[in-house]
C-alpha positions as CSV (number, residue, x, y, z in Angstrom):
1,M,0.4,-0.1,0.0
2,W,1.2,3.5,-1.0
3,E,2.1,5.1,2.4
4,P,2.5,9.1,1.3
5,W,5.3,11.0,3.6
6,S,6.3,7.6,5.0
7,S,10.1,8.7,5.0
8,K,9.3,11.4,7.2
9,V,6.1,9.8,10.0
10,S,5.1,6.1,9.7
11,P,1.5,6.3,9.3
12,V,1.2,3.3,12.5
13,I,3.1,5.2,14.8
14,L,1.3,7.7,14.6
15,E,-2.2,5.4,15.1
16,G,-0.4,4.4,18.2
17,L,-0.8,8.1,19.4
18,L,-3.9,8.8,17.8
19,A,-5.8,5.8,18.6
20,P,-6.3,6.6,22.3
21,A,-7.6,10.2,22.2
22,I,-11.0,10.0,22.4
23,P,-12.6,6.3,23.3
24,S,-14.9,4.1,21.4
25,G,-19.1,4.7,21.4
26,P,-21.6,4.4,18.9
27,A,-21.6,6.5,16.8
28,S,-24.2,8.9,15.6
29,A,-23.2,8.2,11.8
30,A,-23.2,4.6,11.9
31,R,-27.3,5.1,13.4
32,R,-27.8,7.6,10.6
33,G,-27.0,4.2,8.1
34,S,-23.7,6.6,6.6
35,S,-19.9,6.1,6.7
36,L,-17.0,7.9,6.7
37,N,-16.1,7.2,3.1
38,D,-19.2,8.6,1.8
39,G,-18.3,11.0,-1.1
40,M,-14.5,9.6,-1.2
41,V,-13.2,7.7,-4.2
42,N,-12.3,4.4,-3.9
43,P,-9.1,3.3,-4.8
44,T,-8.5,2.6,-7.5
45,G,-5.5,2.8,-10.1
46,A,-6.1,5.8,-11.3
47,H,-6.1,7.4,-7.6
48,F,-2.8,5.5,-6.6
49,Q,-1.8,7.3,-9.6
50,V,-2.5,10.6,-7.8
51,L,-0.8,9.9,-5.1
52,N,2.4,9.1,-6.3
53,A,2.6,12.4,-8.6
54,L,1.6,13.8,-5.0
55,D,5.0,13.3,-4.2
56,T,6.5,15.1,-6.9
57,A,4.1,17.6,-6.2
58,M,5.0,18.0,-2.8
59,A,8.6,19.0,-3.7
60,P,9.1,22.6,-3.7
61,S,12.4,22.2,-5.7
62,E,10.6,19.7,-8.5
63,I,8.1,22.1,-8.9
64,I,10.4,25.3,-9.2
65,A,12.2,23.2,-12.1
66,I,9.3,22.2,-14.0
67,V,7.8,26.4,-13.8
68,E,11.3,27.3,-14.7
69,R,10.6,25.0,-17.9
70,C,7.8,27.0,-19.3
71,P,8.9,29.3,-22.0
72,S,5.9,32.5,-21.3
73,W,8.6,32.1,-18.0
74,R,11.7,32.0,-19.1
75,A,10.5,34.8,-21.7
76,S,9.5,36.6,-18.5
77,G,13.1,36.8,-17.1
78,L,11.4,35.8,-13.1
79,F,14.1,34.7,-11.1
80,V,12.5,32.0,-8.2
81,R,14.1,32.6,-5.3
82,G,11.8,30.1,-2.9
83,C,9.1,27.9,-3.1
84,K,7.3,26.7,-0.3
85,V,3.7,24.1,-0.6
86,R,1.1,25.5,1.5
87,K,-1.5,23.9,1.3
88,V,-3.1,20.6,0.2
89,Q,-6.4,19.3,-0.3
90,P,-8.3,16.3,-1.3
91,T,-11.3,16.9,-3.2
92,K,-14.6,14.8,-3.6
93,E,-13.4,13.4,-7.3
94,G,-10.6,12.3,-6.0
95,A,-8.2,15.2,-7.4
96,F,-5.9,17.4,-4.9
97,E,-4.8,20.7,-4.9
98,L,-2.1,22.8,-3.9
99,E,-1.4,26.3,-2.8
100,Y,2.6,27.7,-3.2
101,R,4.1,30.7,-2.6
102,F,6.7,31.6,-4.9
103,K,9.9,34.0,-4.2
104,L,10.4,36.2,-7.1
105,T,13.1,39.0,-8.2
106,R,11.4,41.1,-11.0
107,P,13.7,41.4,-14.1
108,S,13.3,45.3,-14.8
109,T,14.1,46.4,-11.2
110,G,15.5,43.5,-9.0
111,D,12.1,44.1,-6.7
112,K,11.0,41.1,-4.4
113,V,8.1,39.8,-4.8
114,R,5.9,37.0,-3.6
115,A,3.5,35.1,-6.1
116,T,1.0,32.6,-5.2
117,I,0.3,29.4,-7.9
118,V,-2.6,26.4,-7.6
119,G,-1.9,23.3,-8.3
120,K,-4.6,20.1,-9.2
121,I,-4.0,16.8,-9.7
122,Y,-6.4,15.0,-11.7
123,P,-7.1,11.7,-11.7
124,D,-7.9,11.9,-15.7
125,E,-7.8,14.1,-18.5
126,E,-9.8,16.2,-17.3
127,G,-6.8,18.9,-16.1
128,D,-6.0,18.2,-20.1
129,Q,-9.2,19.9,-20.8
130,E,-9.2,22.1,-18.5
131,Y,-5.7,23.2,-19.5
132,K,-6.9,23.9,-22.9
133,K,-9.8,26.0,-22.0
134,I,-7.2,28.1,-19.7
135,L,-4.9,29.0,-23.6
136,E,-8.6,29.1,-25.0
137,S,-9.7,32.4,-22.7
138,L,-5.8,34.6,-22.3
139,K,-6.1,34.5,-26.0
140,G,-4.9,37.7,-27.5
141,Q,-3.9,38.4,-23.2
142,G,-0.3,38.9,-24.1
143,P,2.8,37.7,-22.5
144,L,3.4,36.8,-18.6
145,V,3.3,39.6,-16.8
146,A,6.0,39.7,-14.1
147,D,4.8,40.8,-11.2
148,S,3.1,39.1,-7.6
149,A,0.0,38.0,-10.0
150,L,1.5,36.9,-12.5
151,T,-1.5,36.4,-15.0
152,G,-1.1,34.8,-17.8
153,F,0.5,31.9,-15.9
154,V,-0.8,28.2,-16.6
155,Q,1.3,24.7,-17.2
156,Y,0.3,21.6,-18.1
157,V,2.6,18.4,-16.7
158,P,1.2,15.3,-18.6
159,E,3.0,13.1,-17.0
160,L,1.7,14.1,-13.6
161,R,-1.4,15.3,-14.7
162,L,-0.8,18.6,-13.1
163,L,-2.2,21.8,-13.9
164,L,-0.4,24.7,-12.3
165,A,-2.1,28.1,-12.7
166,S,-1.9,31.8,-11.4
167,P,-5.2,32.7,-9.3
168,S,-5.7,35.0,-11.7
169,A,-6.9,32.0,-14.5
170,D,-9.8,31.3,-11.3
171,A,-12.9,30.6,-13.6
172,K,-15.0,30.1,-10.5
173,L,-13.6,33.7,-9.0
174,P,-13.4,36.5,-12.8
175,S,-13.0,38.9,-10.7
176,L,-9.2,37.9,-9.7
177,R,-8.9,38.7,-13.4
178,V,-9.4,42.5,-12.4
179,A,-8.8,42.5,-9.3
180,L,-5.2,41.1,-9.8
181,D,-4.3,43.7,-12.1
182,P,-2.6,46.9,-10.9
183,H,-3.9,49.2,-14.1
184,A,-7.7,47.7,-14.1
185,I,-7.9,47.8,-10.1
186,K,-7.6,51.7,-10.2
187,P,-11.0,52.5,-11.5
188,F,-13.2,50.3,-9.4
189,L,-11.2,51.2,-6.2
190,A,-10.8,55.4,-7.3
191,D,-14.9,55.2,-8.0
192,C,-15.5,53.2,-3.9
193,L,-13.6,55.2,-2.1
194,N,-14.9,58.5,-3.0
195,R,-18.5,57.6,-2.2
196,S,-17.2,55.7,1.4
197,M,-15.1,59.3,2.1
198,H,-17.1,62.0,0.5
199,R,-14.7,64.5,-1.0
200,K,-12.5,63.2,-4.5
201,E,-9.2,61.8,-4.3
202,S,-6.3,61.0,-7.1
203,L,-5.3,57.7,-7.0
204,S,-1.4,57.2,-8.1
205,G,0.4,54.0,-8.6
206,C,-1.2,50.2,-7.5
207,E,0.4,47.4,-5.6
208,V,-1.2,44.0,-5.1
209,D,-0.4,41.3,-2.8
210,I,-1.9,38.6,-2.1
211,L,-2.6,36.9,1.5
212,R,-5.2,34.6,1.7
213,Y,-6.6,32.7,-1.0
214,R,-9.6,29.6,-1.4
215,P,-9.4,28.7,-5.2
216,G,-13.1,29.4,-6.7
217,K,-14.0,30.5,-3.5
218,R,-12.5,33.9,-2.0
219,C,-9.7,36.0,-2.2
220,V,-8.3,38.8,0.2
221,L,-5.9,41.3,-1.1
222,R,-4.1,44.4,0.3
223,Y,-3.7,47.3,-2.3
224,R,-0.9,50.2,-1.7
225,L,-2.1,53.6,-3.5
226,G,-0.9,56.8,-3.9
227,A,-3.7,59.2,-2.7
228,S,-3.7,63.3,-3.6
229,R,-6.9,65.5,-2.2
230,L,-7.2,67.2,-5.6
231,E,-8.2,70.7,-3.4
232,A,-4.9,70.4,-1.8
233,G,-2.7,68.2,-4.1
234,D,-0.3,67.0,-1.7
235,V,0.2,62.8,-1.4
236,H,0.2,60.2,0.7
237,E,0.3,56.5,1.0
238,R,-2.7,54.0,1.4
239,S,-3.5,50.8,1.7
240,F,-6.5,49.0,1.9
241,I,-8.1,45.3,2.0
242,G,-10.2,44.3,-0.6
243,K,-12.2,40.2,-0.4
244,A,-13.2,39.0,-3.4
245,Y,-15.7,36.4,-3.6
246,G,-16.5,33.7,-6.3
247,N,-20.8,34.0,-4.9
248,R,-21.9,37.5,-5.3
249,A,-24.5,37.5,-2.3
250,D,-21.9,36.3,0.1
251,G,-20.0,39.3,-0.9
252,A,-23.0,41.4,-0.5
253,D,-24.1,39.7,2.7
254,V,-20.9,40.2,4.5
255,F,-20.8,44.2,3.5
256,A,-24.4,44.0,5.2
257,I,-23.2,42.0,8.0
258,M,-19.8,44.4,8.1
259,L,-21.5,47.8,8.2
260,G,-24.7,46.8,10.5
261,L,-21.4,46.2,13.5
262,Y,-19.5,49.3,12.7
263,R,-22.8,51.5,12.9
264,N,-23.6,49.2,16.3
265,R,-20.8,49.8,18.4
266,F,-18.4,48.8,17.1
267,G,-16.8,51.1,14.8
268,R,-13.8,53.5,15.4
269,D,-14.9,55.4,18.0
270,S,-16.2,52.3,19.9
271,S,-16.3,53.8,23.8
272,D,-14.8,50.2,24.9
273,G,-11.8,50.2,22.3
274,I,-13.2,46.7,20.5
275,R,-13.9,47.2,16.8
276,I,-14.3,45.7,13.7
277,P,-12.1,47.4,10.1
278,E,-14.6,49.8,8.5
279,P,-16.4,48.5,5.8
280,L,-15.1,51.3,3.1
281,G,-17.9,49.4,0.1
282,Y,-19.4,47.1,-1.9
283,I,-17.8,46.5,-5.5
284,P,-20.7,44.3,-7.0
285,E,-18.7,43.8,-10.5
286,L,-15.8,42.2,-8.9
287,H,-18.0,41.1,-5.8
288,M,-15.4,42.6,-4.0
289,V,-15.7,44.0,-0.4
290,L,-13.4,46.9,0.1
291,M,-12.4,47.6,3.9
292,E,-10.1,49.5,5.7
293,D,-6.3,47.8,6.6
294,V,-6.0,47.4,10.1
295,P,-2.8,48.6,10.7
296,S,-2.4,46.2,14.1
297,P,-0.7,42.5,14.4
298,S,-2.5,39.5,15.6
299,L,-2.9,38.2,18.7
300,A,-0.6,35.9,18.1
301,K,2.4,38.3,17.9
302,S,1.6,38.4,22.3
303,F,2.7,34.9,23.2
304,S,6.2,36.1,22.4
305,S,5.2,39.3,24.5
306,P,4.8,40.2,27.9
307,H,1.9,41.3,27.3
308,V,0.1,38.4,26.7
309,I,-2.3,38.0,29.6
310,D,-3.8,41.3,29.3
311,D,-3.9,40.7,25.6
312,L,-6.0,37.1,26.5
313,Q,-8.2,39.1,28.7
314,A,-9.0,42.2,25.6
315,A,-9.6,39.0,23.7
316,A,-12.1,37.3,25.6
317,R,-14.0,40.6,26.0
318,A,-14.2,41.4,22.5
319,L,-15.3,38.0,22.0
320,G,-18.3,38.4,24.6
321,K,-19.4,42.2,23.1
322,I,-20.0,39.9,20.0
323,H,-22.3,37.5,21.6
324,A,-24.1,40.2,23.6
325,C,-24.5,42.1,20.1
326,P,-28.3,42.0,19.3
327,S,-27.7,41.8,15.6
328,T,-29.2,38.7,13.7
329,V,-28.3,36.5,11.2
330,D,-29.6,34.5,8.4
331,K,-27.0,31.3,9.0
332,K,-27.1,29.2,12.0
333,Y,-25.4,26.6,13.4
334,E,-26.5,23.8,14.8
335,V,-24.4,21.1,16.9
336,E,-25.5,18.4,14.0
337,E,-23.9,19.8,11.4
338,E,-20.9,20.4,13.3
339,V,-20.5,16.9,13.0
340,S,-21.2,16.2,9.9
341,S,-18.5,18.9,9.4
342,L,-16.0,16.3,11.1
343,E,-17.4,13.9,9.0
344,Q,-15.9,15.4,6.2
345,W,-13.0,16.4,7.2
346,V,-12.5,13.2,8.6
347,A,-12.9,11.5,5.2
348,R,-10.7,14.0,3.5
349,A,-7.5,13.1,6.1
350,V,-8.2,9.3,5.9
351,Q,-7.2,10.0,2.1
352,L,-4.4,11.4,2.6
353,Y,-3.4,8.9,5.3
354,P,-5.3,5.5,4.8
355,D,-4.4,3.4,7.2
356,L,-5.2,6.4,10.0
357,A,-8.5,5.5,9.4
358,G,-9.3,3.8,12.6
359,S,-8.1,6.2,14.8
360,F,-9.5,9.5,13.3
361,E,-12.7,7.3,13.2
362,S,-12.2,6.5,16.7
363,C,-12.1,10.3,18.0
364,L,-14.7,11.1,16.0
365,R,-17.2,8.6,17.4
366,G,-16.6,9.7,20.9
367,I,-17.3,13.2,20.2
368,S,-20.7,12.0,18.1
369,E,-21.8,10.1,21.0
370,S,-21.0,13.7,22.8
371,A,-23.1,15.1,21.3
372,H,-25.9,14.3,22.7
373,H,-25.6,15.4,25.5
374,I,-25.6,19.0,25.1
375,R,-28.2,20.9,25.4
376,C,-27.3,24.8,24.0
377,P,-28.5,27.9,25.5
378,E,-30.4,30.2,23.7
379,P,-28.3,30.9,20.4
380,V,-26.3,33.9,20.0
381,L,-24.2,36.1,17.4
382,V,-21.1,34.2,16.8
383,H,-18.5,35.1,15.0
384,G,-18.0,31.0,13.5
385,D,-14.6,30.7,13.6
386,F,-12.9,32.9,16.1
387,W,-9.0,32.0,17.2
388,H,-5.8,34.7,17.8
389,K,-5.3,35.3,14.1
390,Q,-8.9,37.4,14.1
391,V,-8.1,39.5,16.6
392,L,-5.6,42.4,16.2
393,I,-4.3,44.2,19.0
394,G,-3.5,47.8,18.6
395,H,-3.4,50.5,21.5
396,N,-6.3,51.1,23.2
397,E,-8.2,49.1,20.4
398,V,-8.8,45.3,19.4
399,T,-10.2,44.5,16.1
400,I,-11.9,41.5,15.2
401,V,-11.9,40.3,11.1
402,D,-13.0,38.0,9.0
403,F,-16.8,37.9,9.2
404,D,-17.6,34.8,6.3
405,T,-18.4,32.6,9.0
406,I,-20.6,35.1,11.4
407,G,-23.9,33.6,12.1
408,N,-26.4,32.8,15.1
409,A,-25.3,29.6,17.4
410,D,-24.6,27.8,20.4
411,P,-21.7,30.8,22.3
412,A,-19.7,27.6,23.3
413,R,-18.3,27.1,19.4
414,D,-16.2,30.6,19.8
415,V,-15.0,29.6,23.0
416,G,-14.4,26.1,22.6
417,N,-12.5,27.2,19.3
418,F,-10.6,29.9,20.4
419,L,-9.7,27.2,23.4
420,A,-8.4,24.6,21.5
421,Y,-6.1,26.8,18.7
422,L,-4.9,28.1,22.4
423,K,-3.9,24.7,23.3
424,Y,-3.1,23.8,19.7
425,T,-0.3,26.6,20.0
426,G,0.8,25.8,23.5
427,A,2.5,22.4,21.4
428,E,3.8,24.2,18.5
429,L,5.5,26.8,21.2
430,R,6.2,23.9,23.8
431,W,4.1,25.9,26.5
432,T,4.4,23.6,29.6
433,E,0.7,22.0,30.8
434,E,0.8,25.0,33.5
435,E,1.3,28.0,30.8
436,T,-1.4,26.8,28.5
437,R,-4.0,26.0,31.3
438,R,-3.2,29.5,32.9
439,Y,-3.9,31.2,29.7
440,A,-7.0,29.0,29.0
441,E,-8.0,30.5,32.5
442,V,-7.2,33.8,32.2
443,F,-8.9,34.2,29.3
444,L,-12.4,31.9,30.2
445,A,-12.5,34.1,33.2
446,A,-12.3,37.7,31.9
447,Y,-15.2,35.7,28.9
448,R,-18.0,38.0,30.4
449,L,-20.7,35.7,29.9
450,P,-23.1,34.1,31.8
451,T,-22.0,30.8,31.8
452,P,-25.0,27.8,32.8
453,P,-23.4,24.3,33.5
454,A,-24.9,23.8,30.0
455,L,-22.4,26.1,28.3
456,K,-20.0,24.2,30.2
457,T,-20.8,21.2,28.5
458,G,-20.6,22.9,25.0
459,I,-17.6,24.2,25.3
460,D,-16.0,20.5,26.2
461,F,-17.6,19.6,22.8
462,Y,-16.6,22.1,20.2
463,Y,-13.1,22.9,22.2
464,R,-12.5,18.5,21.2
465,A,-14.4,19.3,18.3
466,S,-11.8,21.4,17.3
467,L,-9.0,20.0,18.4
468,L,-9.6,16.7,15.7
469,R,-10.4,19.5,12.8
470,L,-7.0,20.4,13.8
471,A,-5.3,17.2,13.2
472,C,-7.2,16.9,9.9
473,V,-5.6,20.3,8.9
474,V,-2.0,19.1,10.3
475,S,-2.6,16.2,8.3
476,R,-2.6,17.9,4.9
477,Q,1.2,19.4,5.9
478,P,3.3,16.2,6.3
479,K,5.9,17.5,7.6
480,E,4.4,19.2,10.3
481,W,2.7,15.7,11.5
482,G,5.3,14.0,13.9
483,P,6.5,16.7,15.8
484,R,2.4,17.4,16.9
485,A,1.0,14.5,16.9
486,S,1.2,13.0,20.1
487,L,0.8,17.0,21.4
488,L,-2.8,17.0,19.2
489,A,-3.2,13.2,21.1
490,E,-3.0,14.2,24.6
491,S,-4.6,17.5,23.8
492,L,-8.0,14.9,23.1
493,R,-7.6,12.9,24.9
494,S,-8.3,15.9,27.6
495,R,-10.8,18.0,29.1
496,V,-11.7,21.9,28.9
497,D,-10.0,22.8,32.4
498,S,-13.7,25.2,33.6
499,A,-12.6,26.0,36.4
500,A,-12.1,29.5,35.9
501,L,-15.7,29.4,34.1
502,P,-17.9,31.9,36.2
503,V,-21.3,30.6,36.9
């Protein structure tokens, strides 16, 4: 049997580490007559061919060599200084999606830039067909652009069935062709900013950086421009965040939610210093939300700071403010959806590590069984994906970001997720158990909402569910499995120490 990256970490060893994590029990999936393998491909010859190709696709040196052989790349003169595999994700169709982050040097100026390229390994000839479609769509667009967007780059490697392309070729996010083009995007930015700020500004220059990208779903960009007021003539540098969505409704909904929060005690002038980025406008043609670029660092930076206790308390108060907010949204989260989502995560992880199926499923059974004991309190507004990188810590202010997952649910969802990431971060940074417990207690004590026993039970459930999801995420980053697997297993054995929760 093929064992991906077995030279780095033995799946047998990992199974031994994870197997005792959560005691097994009757799975809710079994009671519903479903299986973790629903929607997964069978291990056919084509599937193993994909897995074998993945070995090459996961090697940065191999990818650099492949890219540099591309005629359009050679013509651009771009020099590759480095390449990192950022994400690996199996799909239901049996393919694998990858994201590469390149460090490049621009030939004309010597400037150093970063660029994203996405890859997809297909189990059949669909990749070749998709490649031809992209080539057809690029006709007449000129040569590869030597910038961070890499507009016009596409390459197909038939022996691997690997399709490589710049995000601007994403058919499900067609707005990226404009959003990543510094010249094409400028009129849209100028119009949106002039309407939101009620004054005319002239924009000069434009640099575009991809911050985060989910193929076919959304892309977060930073724009840096020179801006001058027409009446004054002064020029100053400004930066903004643009978030483009594949679905028009998603972008419009997120903008409406942000605008409602900003006007309801989460604005720049909030008395408690807890706020969100100012939503500057929605560009319907691009399905893009344009917002303030808040320069404050995330809470992650605080973990090596003497202010970590104060900052954890600030994050907890910010979460409490969200949960106490009277705003309502259409999206709702239920416990059953969490279990169903975990089943999908586990199914994808098992595709990467088939020998770990028993271990992951054992963990899932225990969590699924505990779901039947949850008595959800009155749903409140929740962030939906609250963890330390969604919290920016500034001078006398806290900014909460990323509202794609905001909804109504048990507040335990956010608290448990945050504590799981805190536990995982402790494993990464090699905190002692005492340090990890202390930080969790600080956060829980500062979370200023009544916490009846039902909420404590919910926090424990979402804490364990989030840890299992993190284990699945880590399984997509095989180099990281070895040093972290045992720590995650230990985390899954434990429960939240809720002694600090006020009753």
